[in-house]
Structure formats: structure tokens, C-alpha cells
C-alpha positions, 0 to 999 in steps of 0.5 A: 828068323834068328839067322836074319837077326844075326845077319842084320846085327853083323851088317849094322856092326860093320856099318858102325865100324866103317863109319867110325873108321872113316871119322877117325881117319879123317881126324888123323889126316887133318893137319894139326897147326904147329909152328913146325908145319907153318915154318915148313910152308913158309920155307917152301916160298924161299926167296920171296919177291914182294915188290917190283919197282919200274923206273925210266930215266934220262942221264947225262955223262960228262968227262974230260981229261985233267992234269993237276985238277985242271980240265984239259981243253978239247978233251971233253966227252959226253952223252945222254942216255934214256933207259928203263930198269927194274928193282926187285925187293924180297925176303929170304923166308928160309930164316923165318921164325914161327911161334904160336901162342893161344890163337895167334901165329907170330912170324918173324922174318928178315927185312926186305932187301934188294934182290936185283936192280937191272937196266933193260938193255933193249931200252937204252938209247944214246943221244947227243954223243960227242966224238973226241979223238983225244978222249974217246968214249969207251965201253967202260964209260957206259958200264960205269955210268949204268952202275951210277944210274942204278944206284941213283934210281935205288936211292930215289926209290927209297926216298919215295917209300920203296922199303916201307912198301916192300915191308907191307907187301911182305907181311901181306904175302906171308899172311897169304901163305899161312892162310892157305893152310887148313884151319888157320882161319881161326888164328890171328897172324902177326908178322914182324921184322928182325932188328 
């Protein structure tokens, strides 16, 4: 009977030690919410593309040779292009600053900038192209015109509120990145932009 009590005591002691060990092991593996932890998670996203703006445009190129500010007759060249392009805006999250006060996580990031503005070359169609032996259309004419059209598209997109949309999308994306971290649902997340 004494042996049975000893065996039972040992089994109970081992069970208590095992359960206690599991409890403390789980406590140690849960991440503690620190600014360093959040900073590391945000930096993993690196260059975050938050906004894509698709555009389709028609543009007309016109040029003629000139002398002393006067257009030379019979040297006019022109063409009309239709094309599609895409502007991508994003933020470099490797420069983010994180601070935690009470139950609020404050994140400060750079304002979104243009990551790319490209024309889909397969979408380009040329219409009404003139052939002028005195002033022929060159590849440089197309290239220069494409650059001008991209700048025009970006300017138009900004007037339509593209930068504001990019800022809202950046805030949303940063909050989503942080909310994936366990136990952050108890925190309020505030995202601001550097001046």
C-alpha cells in the first residue's frame, strides 16, 4: 500500500511538473509586443506598393523645322498615338519609425512616392502618321513624346487625388501588417507620415 502511495505521489508530481512546464513554455513563446518586434515586421515588407493607377490616353505629336523662331513650310510632321500605362505608388517601409505608448502603436513612415510610371508597349497604336522627307519622324520623337505623355498622365492622376488615395492605402496596409502579429488586437494603431 505504501509503495502504491509513493508511485501515485510520483505520478501526480510528474503530471504537475509537466503541466507547469507546458504553461511556462507557452508563456515564453508568445511574442512580447515591442517597438523592435513591430519595426522588424514592417521592414520585412520593404518597398510596399500601395496604389496602382491605370490610364489609357490619346496623344498628338506635332513638330516642324524652324528658323529664327519661324516655322519652315512643308516641314511639318505629326502622329497620333493611343496607349495604356500604369503608375505605381508606394512607401519604403525600411525607414519606418515605431513607438508604443500605453495601448497605442504609433508608426511614422515616408509619404508615398512614384515607384514606376510605365507605358505598355504592346498597347501603343499609331494613327495619322505623316511622312515628311524634309523632317522625318524618328525613334527619338516617339521616345520624347512617351516621356511627355507619362508626365502628363501623372499630373492628371495627382489632380484626381492619387496621392491622397496612396496615403490612405498605405495607412491601411501598415495596419494590416501589424494586425497579423499575435496580441496586437488589444492596441490602437496610428499611422502618420513624415514631413
